[in-house]
matplotlib code that plots the C-alpha trace (Angstrom):
import matplotlib.pyplot as plt

x = [219.3, 216.5, 214.8, 215.0, 213.5, 210.7, 209.9, 209.9, 207.6, 205.2, 205.3, 204.6, 201.7, 200.2, 200.5, 198.9, 196.1, 195.4, 195.4, 193.0, 190.7, 190.8, 190.1, 187.2, 185.5, 186.4, 185.2, 181.6, 183.0, 185.6, 183.0, 180.5, 183.0, 183.9, 182.8, 179.6, 181.3, 183.5, 181.0, 178.3, 180.7, 181.5, 179.8, 176.8, 178.5, 181.2, 179.0, 176.8, 179.7, 178.6, 175.3, 175.3, 172.2, 170.0, 168.8, 166.4, 163.1, 159.7, 157.7, 155.8, 152.5, 149.3, 148.3, 146.1, 146.0, 144.8, 144.1, 147.0, 144.8, 141.8, 138.9, 137.7, 133.9, 131.6, 132.1, 129.3, 130.3, 128.4, 128.5, 130.9, 128.1, 126.1, 126.0, 128.2, 126.4, 128.1, 128.1, 128.0, 131.3, 131.2, 132.0, 135.0, 136.7, 138.6, 136.6, 138.7, 136.7, 132.9, 132.7, 134.9, 134.1, 134.7, 132.7, 130.4, 132.9, 136.6, 137.4, 139.9, 143.3, 143.1, 143.2, 146.7, 147.2, 149.4, 150.1, 153.0, 156.2, 157.6, 160.7, 161.9, 165.3, 165.6, 168.8, 170.9, 170.2, 173.1, 173.4, 174.4, 175.7, 173.9, 175.4, 174.4, 170.6, 170.3, 168.4, 165.6, 167.7, 170.0, 167.1, 165.5, 168.9, 168.9, 165.5, 166.3, 169.6, 167.7, 165.8, 169.0, 168.9, 172.1, 170.6, 173.0, 171.9, 173.6, 171.8, 168.5, 169.3, 170.1, 166.5, 164.5, 166.9, 168.7, 169.7, 172.5, 171.3, 167.7, 166.6, 163.8, 162.6, 158.9, 157.5, 155.6, 158.9, 160.4, 157.4, 157.5, 161.1, 160.5, 157.4, 158.9, 162.6, 162.7, 160.8, 159.6, 156.6, 156.1, 153.3, 153.2, 150.6, 149.8, 148.1, 150.0, 150.4, 153.1, 151.2, 151.2, 154.9, 155.5, 153.2, 155.2, 158.5, 157.2, 156.2, 159.9, 159.3, 161.5, 159.7, 160.7, 159.1, 159.3, 160.0, 161.4, 165.0, 167.0, 170.6, 172.0, 171.0, 173.2, 171.5, 168.0, 164.8, 164.8, 162.8, 164.4, 163.8, 164.5, 164.4, 163.0, 164.5, 163.2, 161.5, 161.5, 158.4, 160.2, 162.5, 159.7, 162.2, 162.5, 165.8, 166.6, 169.1, 169.7, 171.7, 172.6, 173.5, 174.7, 176.2, 177.9, 178.5, 174.9, 174.2, 171.3, 170.3, 167.7, 164.9, 162.0, 158.4, 157.6, 160.5, 159.5, 155.8, 156.7, 158.9, 156.8, 153.9, 155.8, 155.0, 151.5, 152.6, 153.7, 155.4, 156.6, 156.9, 158.9, 158.0, 158.1, 154.9, 153.9, 153.6, 151.0, 148.1, 150.0, 150.8, 147.1, 146.0, 148.4, 147.7, 143.9, 141.1, 140.9, 144.5, 144.0, 141.1, 142.6, 139.3, 139.0, 142.7, 142.6, 139.3, 141.0, 144.1, 141.9, 140.5, 144.0, 145.0, 141.8, 142.5, 146.1, 144.8, 142.4, 145.2, 147.5, 145.9, 149.4, 150.8, 151.5, 152.3, 148.9, 147.2, 149.4, 148.4, 144.8, 145.3, 147.1, 144.4, 141.6, 143.5, 143.7, 140.0, 139.3, 141.2, 139.4, 135.9, 136.0, 134.3, 135.4, 134.6, 137.5, 139.9, 138.4, 138.9, 142.3, 143.5, 142.2, 144.1, 147.3, 146.7, 146.6, 149.8, 151.6, 150.4, 151.7, 155.0, 156.4, 160.0, 161.5, 162.3, 158.7, 157.8, 160.9, 159.0, 155.2, 153.3, 149.6, 149.4, 150.1, 147.3, 144.8, 145.6, 145.3, 142.0, 140.8, 142.1, 144.9, 147.7, 149.5, 149.9, 151.5, 153.9, 154.8, 155.5, 157.3, 159.6, 160.4, 161.3, 163.4, 165.3, 165.9, 169.4, 168.4, 164.7, 165.6, 166.5, 163.0, 161.3, 157.8, 158.4, 158.8, 155.8, 153.4, 154.9, 154.2, 150.6, 150.2, 151.4, 149.1, 146.2, 147.1, 147.1, 150.9, 151.7, 155.2, 156.3, 154.3, 156.2, 159.5, 158.8, 157.5, 160.7, 162.8, 160.9, 161.7, 165.4, 165.6, 163.5, 163.6, 160.7, 158.5, 155.0, 153.2, 155.4, 155.4, 151.6, 151.4, 153.7, 151.7, 148.5, 149.8, 149.8]
y = [131.2, 129.3, 132.5, 133.7, 130.4, 130.7, 134.3, 133.2, 130.3, 132.6, 135.2, 132.5, 131.1, 134.6, 135.2, 131.9, 132.5, 136.1, 134.8, 132.1, 134.5, 137.0, 134.2, 133.0, 136.4, 137.1, 133.7, 134.9, 137.7, 135.4, 132.7, 135.2, 136.8, 133.4, 132.9, 131.0, 128.0, 127.6, 128.4, 126.0, 123.1, 123.8, 121.6, 123.1, 123.1, 125.3, 127.8, 128.2, 130.2, 132.9, 133.2, 135.2, 133.9, 136.5, 136.3, 133.3, 135.1, 134.0, 135.7, 138.8, 138.0, 139.7, 143.0, 142.7, 140.2, 136.6, 134.1, 131.7, 128.7, 128.4, 126.0, 125.0, 125.6, 122.8, 122.1, 121.1, 118.2, 118.5, 116.1, 116.9, 118.6, 120.2, 123.9, 124.9, 126.2, 128.5, 127.6, 130.4, 130.9, 131.3, 134.9, 133.7, 132.0, 133.8, 133.7, 131.0, 128.4, 128.3, 125.3, 123.1, 121.7, 118.1, 114.9, 113.6, 110.8, 110.6, 107.8, 105.2, 104.8, 103.3, 99.5, 98.1, 96.7, 94.0, 93.1, 95.2, 93.3, 93.9, 95.6, 97.0, 98.3, 99.6, 98.7, 100.6, 104.0, 106.3, 109.3, 112.7, 115.4, 118.6, 121.9, 125.1, 125.3, 122.6, 119.8, 119.9, 119.3, 116.9, 114.7, 114.9, 113.8, 110.8, 109.7, 110.3, 108.4, 105.4, 105.2, 105.4, 109.1, 111.2, 114.6, 116.0, 118.3, 121.2, 120.4, 120.4, 123.6, 125.4, 125.0, 125.2, 127.3, 129.5, 132.1, 130.6, 132.3, 131.2, 129.8, 127.5, 125.1, 124.3, 120.7, 121.9, 123.1, 119.7, 118.0, 120.3, 119.5, 115.8, 116.0, 118.5, 117.6, 113.8, 110.7, 110.0, 111.4, 112.9, 114.0, 115.8, 115.4, 116.8, 115.1, 111.8, 109.2, 106.6, 103.7, 105.4, 106.0, 102.3, 101.2, 103.2, 101.9, 98.3, 98.9, 99.8, 103.6, 106.0, 108.9, 112.5, 114.2, 117.9, 118.4, 120.6, 120.3, 121.7, 120.7, 122.8, 125.5, 128.0, 127.3, 127.0, 125.6, 125.3, 123.4, 120.3, 117.5, 113.9, 110.7, 107.6, 104.3, 101.8, 101.0, 98.4, 97.8, 95.8, 98.8, 101.4, 103.2, 104.6, 104.3, 107.7, 109.6, 113.0, 115.1, 117.6, 115.3, 112.1, 109.6, 109.6, 105.9, 105.2, 103.1, 105.3, 107.2, 105.7, 107.9, 106.7, 106.8, 109.3, 111.6, 111.6, 112.2, 115.1, 117.0, 116.0, 117.8, 121.1, 120.9, 119.5, 115.9, 116.7, 114.1, 113.7, 110.5, 110.1, 107.0, 105.5, 106.3, 102.6, 102.8, 105.6, 103.2, 101.7, 105.1, 106.1, 102.8, 103.4, 107.1, 106.6, 108.5, 111.3, 112.4, 112.4, 114.9, 118.3, 119.3, 116.0, 116.1, 119.5, 118.6, 115.6, 117.7, 120.2, 117.3, 116.1, 119.6, 119.9, 116.6, 117.7, 120.9, 119.1, 116.8, 119.8, 123.3, 124.9, 123.4, 126.3, 124.0, 122.4, 125.8, 126.8, 123.6, 124.3, 127.8, 126.3, 123.7, 126.3, 128.7, 125.9, 125.2, 128.9, 128.9, 125.8, 126.9, 130.7, 130.6, 133.7, 132.0, 129.7, 132.6, 134.2, 131.1, 130.5, 134.0, 133.3, 130.1, 131.8, 134.5, 131.8, 130.1, 133.4, 134.1, 130.7, 131.4, 130.3, 129.9, 133.0, 131.0, 129.7, 132.0, 131.0, 127.9, 128.2, 131.3, 130.7, 133.3, 135.9, 134.6, 134.4, 137.9, 139.4, 137.7, 139.4, 142.8, 142.6, 144.0, 145.5, 142.0, 140.8, 143.8, 143.1, 139.4, 140.1, 142.6, 140.3, 137.6, 140.1, 141.0, 137.4, 136.9, 135.1, 135.8, 138.5, 135.6, 134.1, 135.3, 134.6, 137.2, 139.9, 138.7, 138.9, 142.1, 143.5, 142.3, 143.9, 147.3, 146.8, 146.2, 149.5, 151.3, 151.8, 150.7, 152.0, 149.9, 146.9, 147.0, 147.3, 144.2, 142.2, 143.1, 141.9, 138.6, 138.2, 139.0, 136.1, 133.8, 134.9, 133.9, 133.3, 133.4, 134.4, 137.3, 138.5, 138.3, 140.4, 143.0, 143.1, 143.6, 147.1, 148.2]
z = [30.4, 32.0, 32.9, 29.3, 28.1, 30.6, 29.5, 25.9, 26.6, 28.5, 25.7, 23.1, 25.2, 25.6, 21.9, 21.0, 23.5, 22.2, 18.6, 19.5, 21.2, 18.3, 15.8, 17.9, 18.0, 14.4, 13.1, 12.3, 10.1, 8.5, 7.7, 6.5, 4.1, 2.5, -1.1, -1.5, -3.3, -0.2, 2.5, 1.0, 1.5, 5.2, 7.8, 9.4, 12.9, 11.5, 9.7, 12.8, 14.2, 11.7, 13.4, 16.6, 18.4, 20.0, 23.6, 23.5, 24.2, 23.1, 20.4, 21.5, 23.3, 22.1, 23.7, 26.7, 29.6, 29.0, 31.8, 32.5, 31.8, 29.5, 29.7, 26.3, 26.1, 24.9, 21.2, 18.9, 16.6, 13.4, 10.5, 7.6, 5.6, 8.4, 9.0, 11.9, 15.0, 17.5, 21.1, 23.7, 25.5, 29.2, 30.4, 32.4, 29.3, 26.6, 23.3, 21.7, 20.0, 19.7, 17.3, 15.2, 11.7, 12.7, 12.1, 14.7, 15.4, 14.8, 12.4, 13.6, 11.9, 8.4, 8.4, 8.0, 4.5, 6.1, 9.7, 11.1, 11.8, 15.3, 13.8, 10.5, 9.3, 5.8, 4.0, 1.5, 3.0, 3.6, 5.9, 4.5, 6.9, 6.1, 5.2, 6.9, 7.4, 4.8, 6.6, 4.0, 0.9, 2.8, 3.9, 0.5, -1.0, 1.4, 0.2, -3.5, -3.2, -1.7, -5.0, -7.1, -8.0, -7.6, -6.6, -4.0, -1.2, -3.1, -6.3, -4.5, -2.5, -5.7, -6.8, -3.6, -1.5, -3.9, -1.3, 0.9, 4.1, 3.7, 7.0, 5.9, 3.3, 3.6, 2.9, -0.2, -1.7, -1.2, -2.7, -5.7, -6.3, -6.3, -8.5, -11.0, -11.1, -10.7, -12.0, -8.4, -6.6, -3.2, -0.9, 2.4, 5.1, 8.6, 11.5, 11.2, 13.9, 14.8, 13.3, 9.9, 10.1, 10.9, 8.1, 5.6, 6.9, 6.8, 3.1, 2.4, 2.2, 4.3, 5.9, 6.5, 9.5, 10.4, 14.1, 16.7, 17.8, 20.7, 19.9, 22.8, 25.2, 23.3, 19.9, 21.3, 19.7, 15.9, 13.2, 11.7, 9.2, 10.2, 8.1, 9.7, 8.4, 10.9, 14.2, 16.9, 19.0, 21.6, 22.3, 21.5, 19.3, 15.8, 13.9, 12.3, 10.2, 11.8, 9.3, 12.0, 14.9, 13.2, 13.6, 10.2, 9.7, 8.6, 11.7, 12.6, 15.7, 18.0, 19.3, 21.5, 20.2, 23.0, 22.0, 18.3, 19.1, 21.5, 19.1, 16.0, 17.6, 17.2, 13.5, 13.6, 13.0, 9.5, 7.3, 3.8, 1.7, -1.5, -3.6, -7.1, -9.1, -9.1, -5.3, -5.3, -4.5, -1.6, -0.1, -0.5, 1.2, 4.2, 4.8, 4.4, 2.7, 5.3, 4.6, 0.8, 1.2, 2.4, 4.0, 5.9, 6.8, 8.4, 10.2, 11.7, 12.6, 14.4, 16.4, 17.2, 18.4, 20.5, 22.2, 22.9, 24.4, 26.6, 27.8, 28.5, 28.3, 28.9, 25.7, 23.4, 20.4, 20.7, 20.6, 17.6, 15.8, 16.4, 14.9, 11.9, 11.2, 11.5, 9.2, 6.5, 7.0, 6.5, 3.2, 2.0, 3.0, 2.9, 6.3, 8.3, 11.6, 11.1, 10.9, 14.0, 16.0, 14.5, 15.6, 19.1, 19.2, 18.1, 20.7, 23.4, 22.0, 22.1, 25.6, 26.8, 25.0, 21.6, 20.6, 18.9, 15.8, 15.4, 12.5, 10.5, 9.6, 10.0, 8.8, 9.4, 12.3, 9.6, 7.5, 10.4, 11.7, 8.2, 7.7, 10.9, 9.9, 12.5, 10.4, 13.4, 15.0, 11.7, 11.8, 15.4, 14.8, 11.5, 13.1, 16.0, 13.4, 11.4, 14.6, 15.6, 14.1, 10.9, 10.4, 7.9, 5.5, 5.6, 2.5, 3.9, 6.6, 3.9, 2.0, 4.9, 6.2, 2.8, 2.9, 6.3, 5.0, 2.0, 4.3, 6.0, 2.7, 2.6, -0.9, -1.0, 2.0, 0.8, -2.6, -0.9, 1.2, -1.8, -3.7, -0.8, -0.8, -4.5, -3.9, -1.4, -3.6, -7.3, -9.5, -6.5, -8.0, -4.8, -4.1, -7.7, -7.8, -4.6, -6.1, -9.3, -7.3, -6.3, -10.0]

ax = plt.figure().add_subplot(projection="3d")
ax.plot(x, y, z, "-o")
ax.set_aspect("equal")
plt.show()
């Protein structure tokens, strides 16, 4: 009798174990097959089971061999209105940057409107656990709720992220939502510093930053939004709401100033502020004149990247930030040399190694390479992103892939890519204009 009981127990244990293993391996298919109304309400940690991560490799490096370390050649510092002058690049150095459009002196941080208190903690702010890939809408909901609005993360996502599997919401999309869908206002800036973040918090304004995140070795590097709700100079820490990591009791998550600055650099020190219209003058006073002028902001951001590179020439994110800043300057000035130097900076970033998800979130390499007639580089990077286990749901990938095919004269493939971008983001004016340009 005992032997039969033992056999039964072993059989039951085996059956339970096999069922658990089968459910574990089948969970991605099960979760993927769920209706949107159910899936959209699952916690992000559960839905991540539906994403089979690829081997965590870097983005493809550019063709050719680049030196492992690059010495930045001398840089001429013209005035804001002076004509830029190229400086000869030593033959042993890759042709990266000949000159930067930056002022002769870097202005100091804007004067503080009031002395900073040693510590700040905003009250009446509530954490919201994000749904799958929904950190942008979740953080935006936190900030809107702080001002008494009831826009949930799903309400916001339905406007700025209508495709459930979309892997990214850009800062400009969040700003547009606030400015067009609510009575509040929002602005996004790049090239911020810790003092500016603290000034905004001391003024009673939560701040959203865009940063890198490595939640686990299995999941790898990804982009993430984080809301700052306080700081403590004595502890050298910010108090944050992390919609992915918690905690969920609204007590906040402490992160050191060094930690924030390190991972904030991955997105060019970008931050977003939501505020009532009557606080616009205060926000302008805190961020300073340079950030309110896009040309001045991107000049200063290029200086910041240059300084980061000089401090650590092996920092791929600093090189990427330099390329991003120069690309924006190229768009603002129509100066082709900015695009040339931007492409060289992106080449160096790729040579040093960028995370495989990098182009889920930031797209300036595509713009710089296209401006230099390097459509093939765009196609290589776009394909790597499409193959990355989620990048096929980034609408910008299809847009720039279409532009690369259009540059090569392949209108049929260009049109197919533009249409796919519109499937992921219906009514996207930029993609529609690209498609219309083929007619």
